[in-house]
C-alpha positions in Angstrom: 20.1 -9.6 23.4 17.6 -11.2 20.7 18.8 -10.0 17.0 15.6 -8.8 14.7 15.4 -9.2 11.1 14.8 -5.9 9.5 13.3 -5.0 6.1 14.0 -1.9 4.0 10.9 -0.6 2.2 12.8 1.4 -0.1 15.0 -1.4 -1.8 12.8 -4.4 -0.6 15.9 -6.0 1.0 16.1 -7.7 4.6 19.1 -6.8 7.0 20.3 -7.0 10.5 21.1 -3.6 10.6 19.0 -0.1 11.5 19.7 1.4 8.2 19.9 -0.5 4.9 23.5 -1.2 3.5 22.4 -0.4 -0.1 20.1 2.3 0.1 21.1 4.2 3.6 17.3 4.3 4.4 15.9 3.3 7.6 14.6 0.1 7.7 11.5 -1.4 10.0 10.8 -4.8 11.7 8.7 -6.6 9.5 6.4 -9.1 11.4 2.8 -10.3 10.6 -0.4 -8.8 12.0 -1.5 -10.5 15.2 -4.0 -13.3 14.6 -7.7 -12.9 15.8 -10.6 -14.9 15.4 -12.6 -11.9 15.4 -10.7 -10.1 12.2 -12.7 -7.3 11.2 -10.9 -6.8 8.0 -10.6 -10.4 6.7 -13.1 -9.9 4.2 -11.5 -7.0 2.8 -8.2 -8.6 2.6 -9.7 -11.6 0.8 -11.3 -9.4 -1.8 -7.9 -7.7 -2.4 -6.3 -10.9 -2.7 -8.7 -12.2 -5.3 -8.5 -9.1 -7.2 -4.9 -9.4 -7.5 -5.0 -13.0 -8.4 -7.3 -12.0 -11.2 -5.0 -9.2 -12.7 -2.2 -12.0 -12.4 -4.7 -14.4 -14.6 -4.4 -16.8 -11.7 -8.0 -17.6 -11.5 
């Protein structure tokens, strides 16, 4: 049986359990979105990243 790495969205911690040991919240699997060369939302994602970098004064 393969083990999975879970992520708690409440306290931003990774764990191997179904419930976070720190805050007792339900955890979820965190994995990246499937890659597609025909990505419909790539433009919006790049715009959001650009805005975020401008706010952080990186560009």
